[in-house]
C-alpha positions in Angstrom: -20.1 22.8 19.1 -23.7 22.3 18.1 -26.5 24.9 17.9 -28.2 25.7 21.2 -32.0 26.1 21.2 -33.6 27.6 24.3 -37.2 28.3 25.2 -37.8 31.9 26.3 -40.7 34.2 27.2 -41.6 37.7 26.1 -44.2 39.7 28.0 -47.0 41.1 25.9 -50.4 42.6 26.5 -53.3 41.4 28.6 -51.0 39.9 31.3 -49.6 37.3 29.0 -46.2 36.1 27.8 -45.4 34.9 24.3 -43.2 31.8 24.0 -40.4 31.7 21.5 -37.2 29.8 20.6 -33.7 31.4 20.9 -31.1 29.9 18.5 -27.4 30.3 19.1 -25.7 30.6 16.7 -28.4 31.6 14.3 -29.9 29.3 11.7 -31.1 29.8 8.2 -34.8 30.3 7.8 -36.0 27.7 5.2 -38.7 30.0 3.9 -36.8 33.3 3.6 -33.2 32.0 3.4 -32.2 34.6 5.9 -30.4 34.0 9.2 -32.7 34.0 12.2 -32.1 34.0 16.0 -35.8 33.9 17.2 -38.8 31.8 16.3 -42.2 32.6 18.0 -44.4 29.6 18.6 -47.8 31.3 18.9 -48.1 29.9 22.3 -48.9 32.0 25.4 -48.8 31.8 29.1 -50.7 33.7 31.8 -48.3 35.8 33.9 -50.3 35.2 37.1 -52.6 32.2 36.7 -55.0 32.0 39.6 -57.4 29.2 39.0 -56.5 25.5 38.9 -57.7 25.4 35.3 -55.4 28.3 34.2 -52.4 26.7 35.9 -53.1 23.4 34.3 -53.4 25.1 30.9 -50.1 26.9 31.4 -48.4 23.6 32.3 -49.8 21.9 29.2 -48.6 24.8 27.0 -45.1 24.6 28.5 -45.0 20.9 27.7 -46.0 21.5 24.1 -43.4 24.3 23.8 -40.7 22.0 25.2 -41.6 19.2 22.8 -41.3 21.8 19.9 -37.9 23.0 21.3 -36.5 19.5 21.5 -37.6 18.8 17.9 -36.2 22.0 16.6 -32.9 21.4 18.5 -32.7 18.0 16.8 -33.4 19.5 13.4 -30.9 22.4 13.9 -28.1 20.0 14.7 -28.6 17.7 11.7 -26.2 18.0 8.8 -29.0 19.1 6.5 -28.9 22.6 7.9 -25.3 23.1 6.8 -24.1 24.3 3.4 -22.2 21.8 1.2 -18.9 23.3 2.2 -19.8 23.1 5.9 -20.9 19.5 5.4 -17.6 18.6 3.8 -15.7 20.3 6.6 -17.6 18.3 9.2 -17.1 15.1 7.3 -13.3 15.7 7.0 -13.2 16.6 10.7 -14.9 13.3 11.5 -12.7 11.3 9.2 -9.6 13.0 10.6 -10.3 11.2 13.9 -9.9 7.8 12.3 -6.8 5.7 13.1 -4.3 5.7 10.2 -2.2 3.0 11.9 -5.1 0.6 11.7 -5.9 1.6 8.2 -2.3 0.9 7.2 -2.4 -2.5 8.9 -5.6 -3.5 7.0 -3.8 -2.6 3.7 -0.9 -4.9 4.8 -3.3 -7.7 5.5 -4.8 -7.4 2.1 -1.4 -8.0 0.6 -1.2 -11.5 2.2 -0.9 -13.2 -1.2 1.7 -10.8 -2.6 4.3 -8.6 -0.8 2.8 -9.0 2.7 6.2 -9.2 4.5 7.3 -5.9 3.0 4.1 -4.2 4.0 4.3 -5.6 7.5 7.9 -4.4 7.9 6.8 -0.9 6.9 4.0 -1.1 9.4 6.3 -2.0 12.2 8.5 1.0 11.5 5.5 3.2 11.3 4.3 1.9 14.7 7.7 2.4 16.3 7.9 6.0 15.0 4.4 7.0 16.1 4.1 4.8 19.2 1.0 3.4 17.5 -0.8 6.7 17.7 -1.6 8.5 14.4 -4.9 10.0 13.3 -5.6 11.0 9.7 -5.8 14.6 10.9 -2.1 14.3 12.1 -0.8 13.6 8.6 1.1 16.5 7.1 4.1 17.2 4.9 6.2 17.7 8.0 5.1 14.4 9.5 5.8 12.5 6.2 9.3 14.1 5.9 10.0 13.4 9.6 9.1 9.7 9.0 11.3 9.6 5.9 14.2 10.9 8.0 13.5 8.4 10.7 13.7 5.5 8.2 16.9 6.8 6.8 18.5 6.7 10.2 16.7 3.7 11.8 18.3 0.5 13.0 17.5 -2.7 11.3 14.9 -4.9 13.0 17.2 -7.8 12.5 20.1 -6.3 14.4 20.3 -3.1 16.4 24.0 -2.9 15.4 23.1 -2.5 11.8 21.5 0.5 10.1 18.5 -0.1 7.9 19.6 -0.4 4.3 18.7 2.6 2.1 16.8 0.4 -0.4 14.8 -1.2 2.4 14.0 2.3 3.7 13.0 3.3 0.2 10.7 0.3 -0.1 9.0 0.9 3.3 8.5 4.6 2.6 7.0 3.7 -0.8 4.4 1.5 1.0 3.6 4.5 3.2 3.2 6.8 0.2 1.0 4.1 -1.5 -1.3 4.1 1.6 -1.5 8.0 1.4 -2.4 7.8 -2.3 -5.2 5.2 -1.6 -6.5 7.1 1.4 -6.9 10.2 -0.8 -8.6 8.1 -3.6 -11.0 6.7 -1.0 -11.9 10.2 0.3 -10.2 9.6 3.7 -7.8 12.5 3.1 -8.9 15.9 1.9 -5.8 16.5 -0.3 -3.3 14.4 -2.2 -0.5 14.4 0.3 1.4 11.6 -1.5 2.1 13.8 -4.5 3.7 16.5 -2.3 6.2 14.0 -0.8 9.4 13.0 -2.5 10.3 9.3 -2.2 13.6 7.9 -0.8 16.0 7.3 -3.7 17.2 3.8 -4.1 20.9 3.2 -3.9 22.5 1.3 -6.8 23.4 -2.1 -5.6 25.8 -4.6 -7.0 23.9 -7.3 -8.8 26.0 -10.5 -9.1 25.3 -12.7 -12.1 26.7 -15.7 -13.9 28.3 -15.9 -17.3 27.1 -18.5 -19.8 30.4 -20.4 -19.2 29.7 -20.4 -15.4 26.1 -21.6 -16.0 27.3 -24.5 -18.2 29.8 -25.4 -15.5 26.9 -25.6 -13.0 24.9 -27.8 -15.4 27.8 -30.3 -15.3 28.3 -30.1 -11.6 26.3 -32.3 -9.2 24.3 -30.8 -6.4 23.3 -32.5 -3.1 19.8 -31.0 -3.7 18.8 -31.8 -7.3 15.5 -30.1 -6.9 17.2 -26.8 -5.9 19.6 -27.2 -8.9 16.7 -27.6 -11.3 14.9 -24.6 -9.9 18.0 -22.4 -10.0 18.7 -23.3 -13.6 15.0 -22.8 -14.4 15.3 -19.3 -13.0 18.3 -18.5 -15.2 16.3 -19.7 -18.2 13.1 -17.9 -17.4 14.0 -15.0 -15.1 11.3 -16.1 -12.5 11.8 -15.3 -8.8 12.1 -18.1 -6.3 8.6 -17.3 -4.8 7.0 -17.6 -8.3 8.8 -20.9 -9.0 7.9 -22.3 -5.7 4.2 -21.8 -6.1 4.1 -22.6 -9.8 1.4 -25.3 -10.6 1.0 -27.4 -13.7 -2.3 -25.7 -14.5 -0.3 -22.5 -15.2 1.9 -24.3 -17.8 0.4 -24.4 -21.3 1.4 -25.3 -24.9 1.4 -22.4 -27.4 0.2 -22.5 -31.0 3.7 -22.9 -32.3 4.4 -26.1 -30.4 6.3 -24.3 -27.6 5.4 -23.6 -24.0 4.3 -20.7 -21.9 3.4 -19.9 -18.3 0.4 -17.9 -17.2 0.9 -16.9 -13.6 0.3 -14.2 -11.0 3.5 -12.6 -9.6 3.9 -13.2 -5.9 5.6 -9.8 -5.4 3.4 -7.5 -7.4 0.2 -9.6 -7.8 0.2 -8.8 -11.5 -0.9 -11.4 -14.0 1.8 -12.4 -16.5 2.2 -14.5 -19.6 5.8 -15.8 -20.0 7.0 -17.9 -23.0 9.7 -20.4 -21.9 12.3 -22.5 -23.8 12.3 -26.2 -24.4 15.2 -26.6 -22.0 13.3 -24.7 -19.2 10.3 -27.0 -19.8 12.5 -30.1 -19.6 13.8 -28.9 -16.1 10.2 -29.2 -14.9 10.1 -33.0 -15.1 7.1 -35.1 -15.6 3.8 -33.3 -15.9 1.5 -33.7 -12.9 -2.1 -32.8 -12.2 -3.3 -29.2 -12.6 -3.2 -28.3 -8.9 0.2 -30.1 -8.3 3.3 -27.9 -7.7 5.8 -28.2 -10.6 8.7 -28.0 -8.2 7.1 -29.9 -5.3 8.7 -29.6 -1.9 11.0 -26.8 -3.1 12.4 -25.0 0.0 14.9 -22.2 0.5 16.3 -21.6 3.9 19.7 -21.4 5.6 20.0 -25.1 5.4 19.1 -25.3 1.7 21.3 -22.3 1.0 24.2 -24.4 2.2 23.6 -26.8 -0.7 23.5 -23.9 -3.1 26.8 -22.5 -1.9 28.5 -26.0 -2.0 27.2 -26.6 -5.6 28.5 -23.2 -6.8 31.9 -23.7 -5.0 32.4 -27.2 -6.4 31.8 -25.7 -9.9 34.8 -23.4 -9.2 32.8 -20.2 -9.0 34.0 -17.7 -6.4 31.3 -15.1 -6.8 28.8 -14.4 -4.0 25.7 -16.0 -5.6 22.3 -16.3 -4.1 19.2 -17.9 -5.7 18.0 -14.4 -6.8 21.3 -14.0 -8.8 19.9 -16.5 -11.3 17.2 -14.0 -12.2 19.9 -11.3 -12.6 21.7 -13.8 -14.8 18.7 -14.2 -17.1 18.4 -10.4 -17.5 22.1 -9.7 -18.2 22.5 -12.6 -20.7 19.3 -11.6 -22.6 20.6 -8.0 -22.9 24.1 -9.0 -23.8 22.7 -11.3 -26.6 20.9 -8.3 -28.1 17.4 -8.6 -26.7 15.9 -5.1 -26.4 15.4 -3.7 -23.0 11.6 -3.3 -23.4 11.2 -7.0 -24.1 13.4 -8.0 -21.2 11.5 -5.7 -18.9 8.2 -7.4 -19.9 9.7 -10.9 -19.5 10.9 -10.0 -16.0 7.4 -8.7 -15.1 8.8 -5.2 -14.2 6.1 -2.5 -13.9 8.6 0.3 -14.9 11.4 0.3 -17.5 13.8 2.0 -15.1 13.8 -1.1 -12.9 15.3 -3.0 -15.9 17.8 -0.3 -16.8 20.2 -1.4 -14.0 20.9 -4.5 -16.0 21.6 -2.5 -19.1 24.3 -0.6 -17.1 25.9 -3.9 -16.2 26.0 -4.9 -19.8 27.5 -1.5 -20.8 30.2 -1.9 -18.1 31.0 -5.4 -19.4 31.4 -4.1 -22.9 33.6 -1.3 -21.7 35.9 -3.8 -19.9 36.6 -5.5 -23.3 37.9 -2.3 -24.9 41.5 -2.7 -23.8 41.7 -6.5 -24.4 42.8 -5.9 -27.9 46.3 -4.3 -27.9 48.7 -3.8 -30.8 52.5 -3.8 -30.4 53.5 -0.4 -31.7 
């Protein structure tokens, strides 16, 4: 509610009335610094004008007074008359009316070159939970925790018969928290709501991988899709994801000062810039060097149809494990750690932002070592 400014009259001597402004609520006098409710204009009216001249003069006086009133009303309702604290409160109230759903959608669109799909999936669940109506002012700890609970019990978008996987729920909620963090940083939220909300813990998943013997078996086994075979083995030798292999260009492949090779690329998933040394064998799998803008693994595709070629190749090699293309990245991590490469180096080679992401592979190696304990038995 703004400040009301009304024009009023006060009867004085000599049959006149003095015109003044009535402020409600009161405003601060810029000269004295005190709160005032009245401001006299030094303009007067005749109580009983008789002549045409007097009436005309009263009319002109009222017009002048009304112009002053309108000007004062405008000034009184401008932000300048508020204290800094009041200004901030008004600003937050105004920002609170903004649409958080649209804000989140814009953030998702900005991720088009990285993990856009993941952001859009999180967006769809947020829309479903809010019915596409969520102001910044509606964001609270309770709302965030309610949304978290919703994700933990929601059905998968792929099938209403299947519950959303916990790790997917964790990933989507992390996107929501990232949006809260950015909104606070940009001044759209008055407080750091993100820091008050606990994330959804990821469930430990079984990460299938190949042994060095199984990899060598695959090297000797023919595949109906030679390009897919080369890319899969390249992943096992470099730890690169399919998305990064698919978009890799020759301009990103360089020779290093020691006569070896390295790749300078931007991760599709995290958008982070990486420098990755690669082995001679990995370089050989790339084939003949093309022009700078040419894709290294040109026409590489991965779909249900191409997946069939992968499964057939693995089956012919005598491997019964459930192996997807991403398992070749797991294989790289496990083999590096089992051969004594320190976890920090492996983490950097995989492009992980946090060491804890790599630690799951260390657990796999530890379990593998534990399994060998009882292989040596003495006949007592």
